[in-house]
C-alpha positions as CSV (number, residue, x, y, z in Angstrom):
1,M,99.9,105.3,117.3
2,Q,102.4,102.5,117.4
3,T,106.0,102.9,116.5
4,V,106.2,100.1,113.9
5,I,103.9,97.5,112.4
6,A,105.0,94.6,110.2
7,W,103.5,94.5,106.7
8,I,103.2,91.0,105.4
9,R,104.6,91.6,102.0
10,R,102.5,88.9,100.3
11,R,100.9,85.7,101.3
12,Y,103.2,83.9,98.9
13,W,101.1,81.4,97.1
14,H,97.5,82.1,98.2
15,G,96.3,85.4,96.9
16,P,95.8,87.2,93.6
17,D,98.4,89.8,94.4
18,A,101.2,87.3,95.0
19,F,104.3,88.2,93.0
20,L,103.0,91.1,90.9
21,L,106.4,92.0,89.5
22,G,108.2,90.3,86.6
23,G,105.7,87.5,85.9
24,L,106.6,85.8,89.2
25,R,103.0,84.8,89.9
26,E,103.2,82.2,87.2
27,L,106.6,81.1,88.5
28,A,105.1,80.7,92.0
29,A,102.3,78.5,90.6
30,H,104.8,76.3,88.8
31,V,107.0,75.9,91.8
32,R,104.0,74.8,93.9
33,E,103.0,72.3,91.2
34,L,106.5,70.8,91.2
35,W,106.5,70.6,95.0
36,D,103.1,68.9,95.3
37,A,104.0,66.4,92.6
38,R,107.1,65.2,94.5
39,F,106.1,65.7,98.2
40,A,102.4,64.6,98.1
41,H,102.6,63.6,101.8
42,F,103.2,67.2,102.7
43,P,101.7,69.6,100.2
44,Y,103.3,72.9,99.5
45,N,100.6,75.1,101.0
46,E,100.6,73.0,104.2
47,F,104.3,73.5,104.6
48,R,103.9,77.3,103.9
49,H,101.2,77.5,106.6
50,F,103.5,75.7,109.0
51,L,106.2,78.2,108.4
52,S,103.7,81.1,108.8
53,D,102.5,79.7,112.1
54,V,106.1,79.5,113.4
55,A,106.7,83.1,112.4
56,A,103.5,84.3,113.9
57,A,104.4,82.6,117.2
58,N,107.8,84.3,117.4
59,T,107.4,87.8,116.0
60,A,107.9,90.8,118.2
61,L,105.6,93.0,116.1
62,P,101.9,93.2,115.3
63,T,101.3,92.4,111.6
64,V,98.9,93.6,108.9
65,N,98.2,92.5,105.3
66,D,97.4,96.0,104.2
67,W,99.9,98.7,105.2
68,R,97.3,101.4,104.8
69,A,95.3,100.0,107.7
70,A,98.3,100.3,110.0
71,N,98.2,103.1,112.7
72,S,102.0,103.4,113.0
73,E,104.9,105.6,112.2
74,W,107.0,102.9,110.5
75,I,106.0,100.1,108.2
76,A,108.3,97.1,108.1
77,P,107.8,94.8,105.0
78,I,108.3,91.1,105.7
79,D,107.4,87.7,104.3
80,E,105.0,85.5,106.1
81,D,107.6,82.9,107.1
82,D,110.1,85.4,108.7
83,W,109.8,87.5,111.9
84,H,111.0,90.6,113.7
85,L,113.0,90.4,116.9
86,P,112.7,92.3,120.2
87,G,114.4,95.7,120.4
88,L,113.3,97.0,117.0
89,V,110.5,99.2,118.4
90,Q,113.0,101.0,120.7
91,A,115.6,101.3,117.9
92,L,113.2,102.9,115.5
93,A,111.8,105.3,118.1
94,A,115.3,106.8,118.4
95,V,115.8,107.4,114.7
96,S,116.0,111.0,113.5
97,R,112.9,112.4,111.9
98,E,114.9,113.2,108.7
99,C,115.4,109.5,107.9
100,V,112.6,107.8,106.0
101,L,114.2,104.4,105.7
102,V,116.1,102.3,108.3
103,C,117.9,99.1,107.5
104,W,119.4,96.5,109.9
105,P,121.3,93.1,109.8
106,V,119.2,89.9,109.7
107,Y,119.8,86.5,111.3
108,V,119.7,83.9,108.5
109,A,118.9,80.3,109.2
110,R,119.7,78.1,106.1
111,L,117.8,74.9,106.7
112,I,119.7,72.9,104.1
113,R,121.5,69.6,104.0
114,H,124.3,71.2,106.1
115,P,122.4,73.8,108.1
116,C,124.1,77.0,109.0
117,F,123.3,80.2,110.8
118,F,124.8,83.6,110.0
119,V,124.1,87.4,110.0
120,A,123.4,89.2,106.7
121,E,124.6,92.8,106.9
122,P,123.0,95.6,104.8
123,T,125.5,97.2,102.4
124,L,125.6,100.0,100.0
125,K,126.1,97.5,97.1
126,H,123.5,94.9,98.1
127,G,121.1,96.8,100.3
128,P,119.2,95.2,103.1
129,H,117.8,91.7,103.3
130,S,114.1,91.1,102.5
131,C,113.0,91.5,106.1
132,G,115.7,94.0,107.1
133,Y,114.2,97.4,106.7
134,A,111.3,99.8,107.6
135,V,109.9,102.8,105.8
136,R,108.0,105.7,107.3
137,K,104.3,105.4,106.5
138,W,104.0,109.1,105.5
139,W,106.5,108.5,102.7
140,L,104.9,105.3,101.5
141,E,101.7,107.3,101.1
142,T,103.4,109.6,98.6
143,L,104.4,106.8,96.3
144,S,102.8,105.7,93.1
145,P,101.6,102.0,92.9
146,R,104.7,101.1,90.8
147,Q,107.0,102.8,93.3
148,L,105.3,101.2,96.2
149,A,105.7,97.7,94.6
150,L,109.4,98.4,94.1
151,I,109.8,99.5,97.8
152,R,108.0,96.3,98.8
153,D,109.7,93.8,96.6
154,D,113.1,95.2,95.4
155,H,114.6,95.4,98.8
156,G,118.2,95.4,97.6
157,N,117.6,98.8,96.1
158,V,115.4,100.6,98.6
159,H,118.2,102.8,99.9
160,R,118.9,103.9,96.3
161,Y,115.3,104.8,95.8
162,V,115.3,106.8,99.0
163,D,118.5,108.6,98.1
164,F,117.2,109.3,94.5
165,A,114.1,110.9,96.0
166,G,116.3,113.2,98.1
167,H,115.6,111.7,101.5
168,K,118.0,110.1,104.1
169,Y,118.3,106.5,105.3
170,L,120.1,104.8,108.2
171,F,121.9,101.5,108.6
172,L,121.7,100.0,112.1
173,D,124.3,97.6,113.4
174,H,122.1,95.1,115.3
175,P,120.1,92.3,113.8
176,F,116.3,92.8,114.3
177,A,114.8,90.1,112.1
178,Q,115.0,86.4,111.5
179,Y,115.0,85.0,108.0
180,V,114.4,81.3,107.4
181,F,115.8,79.8,104.2
182,T,113.9,76.6,103.4
183,P,113.0,74.6,100.3
184,A,109.7,76.5,100.4
185,S,111.6,79.8,99.8
186,I,111.5,80.7,96.1
187,S,115.1,81.9,96.4
188,S,116.1,78.3,97.4
189,I,114.9,76.6,94.2
190,P,118.2,76.7,92.4
191,D,120.0,75.2,95.5
192,H,120.4,71.5,94.8
193,K,121.8,70.9,98.3
194,T,118.5,71.9,99.9
195,T,116.5,69.3,101.6
196,A,112.9,69.7,102.9
197,L,113.7,69.4,106.6
198,N,113.8,65.6,106.1
199,I,110.7,65.8,103.9
200,A,112.7,65.0,100.8
201,T,116.1,63.8,99.8
202,A,118.7,66.1,98.2
203,Q,118.3,64.1,95.0
204,A,114.5,64.7,94.9
205,Y,114.9,68.3,95.5
206,A,117.6,68.6,92.8
207,A,114.8,67.4,90.4
208,I,112.7,70.4,91.4
209,A,115.7,72.7,90.7
210,A,116.2,71.1,87.3
211,D,112.6,71.7,86.3
212,C,112.5,75.2,87.6
213,P,112.2,78.0,85.0
214,R,115.4,79.9,84.3
215,A,113.8,83.1,85.7
216,C,114.1,81.6,89.1
217,R,117.8,81.3,88.9
218,R,118.5,85.0,89.1
219,W,117.6,84.8,92.8
220,P,120.6,84.6,95.2
């Protein structure tokens, strides 16, 4: 058995299970249509595949699309365009057995008009970043489909769910994942400053943000 396996949370725009919560499947389709209409020379799915290839070439963990197929102690949800960093296996191997959730800081690369690089820390108020936590597989197996979807998607509240269920969690102090914030990230849609890595101008991308449904604007 391996210590930890990365569970690709969802192949964002390609499968029937993309964005099951909150009607986001329709939002994802709309965003893709907006992108393709403006950036015909680099279709959305091609850009997403490019990001996925970059992540696959850099990740320190094996990945699965179905967590149930993983032969591991820990399951680490992550998006297809982000990746885990070396040292995570050793860190999780040292965690007390009473903890069912572990969270860690995440390196964030914002590829916008003025790129920046910073560390996003997990906090009691905001929880971990989307690729900044792992859950013991045995506990995942006890959850209902709805609970499992929340653990997978509502990452900002995973520590609250664990505490409510009467289990313990741990915050680590070292970054063990890389998150890449691009125009292809759904959370970037409201950001009018975002460019497409020289694929589009800020003005063109602002047009996408203007057309984006209001539901998208609740994302940070």
